[in-house]
C-alpha positions in Angstrom: 12.3 14.5 -14.4 9.8 17.2 -15.0 7.0 17.4 -12.5 3.5 16.7 -13.9 0.3 15.3 -12.6 0.4 11.6 -11.7 -0.1 9.4 -14.8 1.7 11.8 -17.2 5.3 11.8 -16.0 8.0 12.0 -18.6 11.0 10.1 -17.4 14.6 11.3 -17.3 17.1 8.8 -15.8 20.0 11.2 -15.6 19.3 13.3 -12.4 18.8 10.6 -9.7 20.0 11.5 -6.2 20.9 8.5 -4.0 19.4 8.8 -0.5 20.7 6.4 2.2 17.9 7.2 4.6 14.3 8.4 4.6 15.0 12.2 4.4 11.6 13.6 3.3 8.5 14.0 5.3 8.3 14.1 9.1 9.9 11.0 10.7 7.7 10.2 13.7 9.8 7.2 15.0 12.7 4.9 13.9 13.4 1.5 15.4 16.4 -0.7 14.7 16.3 -4.4 14.0 19.1 -6.7 12.7 19.7 -5.9 9.0 17.0 -3.2 8.8 15.3 -0.1 10.3 11.6 0.5 10.7 10.3 4.0 10.4 7.0 5.8 10.8 6.9 8.8 8.5 4.1 11.3 7.7 3.9 13.5 4.7 1.9 16.7 4.2 -0.9 16.9 1.5 0.6 17.3 -1.9 4.2 16.7 -0.7 6.5 16.1 -3.7 9.7 14.1 -3.7 11.8 14.7 -6.8 13.6 11.9 -8.7 15.8 9.9 -6.3 16.8 6.4 -5.3 17.6 4.7 -2.0 20.8 2.9 -1.2 18.7 0.4 0.8 15.8 -1.7 -0.4 12.5 -0.7 1.3 9.0 -1.9 2.0 6.4 0.8 2.4 2.8 0.5 3.7 0.5 3.5 3.5 -1.4 3.5 6.8 -3.7 6.3 5.8 -3.9 8.8 2.9 -2.2 8.0 -0.3 0.8 8.6 -2.6 1.8 7.9 -6.2 5.2 6.4 -6.9 6.5 7.2 -10.4 9.3 5.3 -12.1 10.6 4.1 -15.5 8.1 1.2 -15.3 5.1 3.4 -14.8 2.9 4.8 -12.0 1.9 3.0 -8.9 -0.7 4.6 -6.7 -0.7 3.4 -3.1 -3.8 4.1 -1.0 -4.4 3.2 2.6 -3.1 -0.3 3.4 -1.4 -0.5 0.1 2.2 -2.0 0.1 5.0 -1.2 -2.3 8.3 -3.1 -2.4 11.4 -1.4 -4.0 14.9 -2.8 -4.5 17.9 -0.6 -3.7 18.8 1.8 -6.5 15.2 1.9 -7.9 14.9 5.4 -9.3 11.5 7.1 -8.7 9.7 10.2 -7.7 6.8 10.4 -5.3 3.8 12.7 -4.8 1.3 12.6 -1.9 -2.4 12.9 -2.4 -4.6 15.7 -1.0 -4.9 14.0 2.4 -1.1 13.5 2.7 0.2 10.1 3.7 1.0 8.3 7.0 3.4 5.4 6.3 5.5 2.6 7.8 8.8 2.1 6.0 11.1 -0.9 6.4 14.6 -0.2 5.1 16.6 -3.4 4.4 20.3 -3.4 4.3 22.4 -4.8 1.5 23.4 -8.2 2.8 19.8 -9.0 3.9 18.4 -7.7 0.6 20.7 -10.0 -1.4 19.9 -13.0 0.8 16.2 -12.4 0.4 16.5 -12.0 -3.3 18.3 -15.3 -3.6 16.0 -17.2 -1.2 12.5 -16.0 -2.1 12.8 -13.4 -4.9 11.9 -10.5 -2.7 13.5 -7.3 -4.1 14.0 -8.8 -7.6 11.9 -5.8 -8.9 9.6 -3.1 -7.8 6.2 -4.7 -7.0 2.8 -4.0 -5.5 1.8 -6.7 -3.0 -1.9 -7.6 -3.1 -4.1 -9.2 -0.6 -4.8 -8.6 3.1 -1.7 -10.4 4.3 0.7 -7.6 3.1 -0.7 -4.7 5.2 -1.4 -7.1 8.1 2.2 -8.3 8.1 3.7 -4.8 8.0 1.4 -3.5 10.8 2.2 -6.5 12.9 5.9 -6.0 12.3 5.7 -2.4 13.7 4.0 -3.7 16.8 6.6 -6.4 17.2 9.6 -4.1 16.8 8.0 -1.5 19.0 7.1 -3.8 21.9 9.4 -6.8 21.7 12.7 -6.5 23.6 14.4 -8.8 21.0 12.7 -8.3 17.6 15.6 -9.3 15.5 14.7 -12.9 15.2 11.3 -12.1 13.7 12.6 -9.9 10.9 14.0 -12.3 8.3 11.1 -14.8 8.6 8.7 -11.8 8.3 10.4 -10.6 5.1 10.3 -14.2 3.7 6.6 -14.2 4.2 6.3 -11.0 2.2 8.3 -12.7 -0.6 5.8 -15.5 -0.7 2.8 -13.2 -1.3 1.3 -12.7 -4.7 2.8 -9.7 -6.3 1.9 -7.5 -9.3 4.7 -5.6 -11.1 4.5 -1.9 -10.2 3.2 0.3 -13.1 1.4 -2.6 -14.8 -1.3 -1.2 -17.1 -4.7 -2.7 -16.7 -7.1 -3.7 -19.5 -9.4 -0.7 -19.9 -12.4 -2.7 -18.9 -10.7 -3.8 -15.7 -9.6 -0.2 -15.0 -13.1 1.0 -15.5 -14.5 -1.7 -13.2 -11.9 -0.9 -10.5 -12.9 2.8 -10.6 -16.6 1.8 -10.2 -15.8 -0.5 -7.3 -13.8 2.2 -5.7 -16.6 4.7 -5.8 -18.6 5.7 -2.7 -21.3 3.4 -1.2 -24.1 5.5 -2.9 -23.0 4.1 -6.3 -24.2 0.7 -7.7 -21.3 -1.6 -7.0 -22.8 -4.9 -7.9 -20.5 -7.1 -10.0 -23.4 -7.8 -12.4 -24.2 -4.2 -12.9 -20.5 -3.2 -13.4 -19.9 -6.1 -15.8 -22.9 -4.9 -17.9 -21.5 -1.4 -18.0 -18.1 -2.5 -19.2 -19.5 -4.9 -21.7 -18.6 -8.2 -20.2 -20.4 -11.2 -18.7 -19.9 -11.2 -14.9 -17.9 -14.5 -15.1 -15.6 -13.1 -17.8 -15.1 -9.9 -15.8 -14.3 -11.9 -12.6 -11.7 -14.0 -14.5 -10.1 -11.0 -16.2 -10.1 -8.9 -13.0 -8.5 -11.7 -11.0 -5.8 -12.3 -13.7 -4.8 -8.6 -13.7 -5.2 -7.6 -10.0 -4.8 -10.8 -8.1 -8.3 -10.7 -6.6 -12.0 -10.9 -7.6 -14.1 -7.8 -8.1 -16.0 -8.5 -4.8 -12.6 -8.9 -2.9 -11.4 -5.6 -4.4 -14.6 -3.9 -3.4 -14.2 -5.1 0.2 -10.6 -3.9 0.3 -11.5 -0.5 -1.0 -14.2 -0.1 1.7 -11.6 -1.1 4.3 -9.2 1.5 2.9 -11.8 4.2 3.1 -12.5 3.2 6.7 -8.7 3.3 7.4 -8.6 6.9 6.1 -11.6 7.8 8.3 -10.2 6.1 11.4 -6.8 7.7 11.0 -8.0 11.1 10.0 -10.2 12.1 12.9 -12.3 11.2 15.9 -15.6 10.5 14.2 -17.5 7.6 15.9 -16.5 4.2 14.4 -20.1 3.5 13.6 -20.2 6.6 11.4 -16.9 5.7 9.7 -18.4 2.2 9.0 -21.5 3.7 7.3 -19.6 6.2 5.3 -17.2 3.5 4.0 -20.0 1.3 2.8 -20.4 -1.2 5.7 -23.8 -2.0 7.1 -22.8 -1.3 10.7 -19.8 -1.1 13.1 -19.8 -4.9 13.6 -19.6 -5.5 9.9 -16.6 -3.1 9.6 -14.9 -4.7 12.6 -15.1 -8.2 11.0 -13.8 -7.1 7.6 -11.2 -4.7 9.0 -9.7 -7.4 11.2 -9.7 -9.8 8.3 -7.9 -7.3 6.0 -5.5 -5.6 8.4 -5.2 -8.0 11.4 -6.3 -5.1 13.7 -9.7 -4.0 15.1 -10.7 -0.5 13.9 -10.1 0.9 17.4 -6.6 -0.6 17.7 -5.8 0.7 14.2 -6.9 4.2 15.1 -4.6 4.1 18.1 -1.7 3.0 15.9 -2.3 5.6 13.3 -2.6 8.4 15.8 0.2 7.5 18.2 
């Protein structure tokens, strides 16, 4: 596969290298659980991983930064608190953004992968999990595996919960109007991000935009806007020691209390606890 900028990747299926473990980036920690291993891995800005596949299925959450995963089905960009599920043997290449990426990766062994595919459809295909439950579940799993003397019993039920979440096929192309609206909703807080104003700019009634947006992304425009603000805050919390109040304002929240409420709702952690996890 020739390396190009994300979004313009020609695909060549003939040069896949099978990797049985996470072998790229800097592995910060690895913890065992029955049928799986949980890793924390960081990647440098712009880090590129050529075409490869993994012998084990895996679930990746980007704690901070971002990366693009490129496969035969298209391009999936994962930002902070984004979650990507890949079955074993899924051929892809990955490139990190200009802030690098800090990730938690759960590698699932073959017998457990097959069991979960049969019971709840998890690992049927490469998917992007939407909604606050996905990053919250992954972050909570890391805490459980790290601190619980017997984490094995929690692993399969946890993976089954992932299988029950709403999923969007990775690489799915959005309606151009939804894509334009998503870009506007992802802009900084100094931009007009009202649903009414964005709907007018993309040529839709607000109700029509909301329906189309939900059908294609799994959430409403206002939910998407909130999640993007939480993700900007996650980057700010993980990337430095700026006061949380300043991170809140720069991410588009009215104050630190507002950020704390929304961050806990999305990720299951307070901003302070998340910062400790991301910098540990």
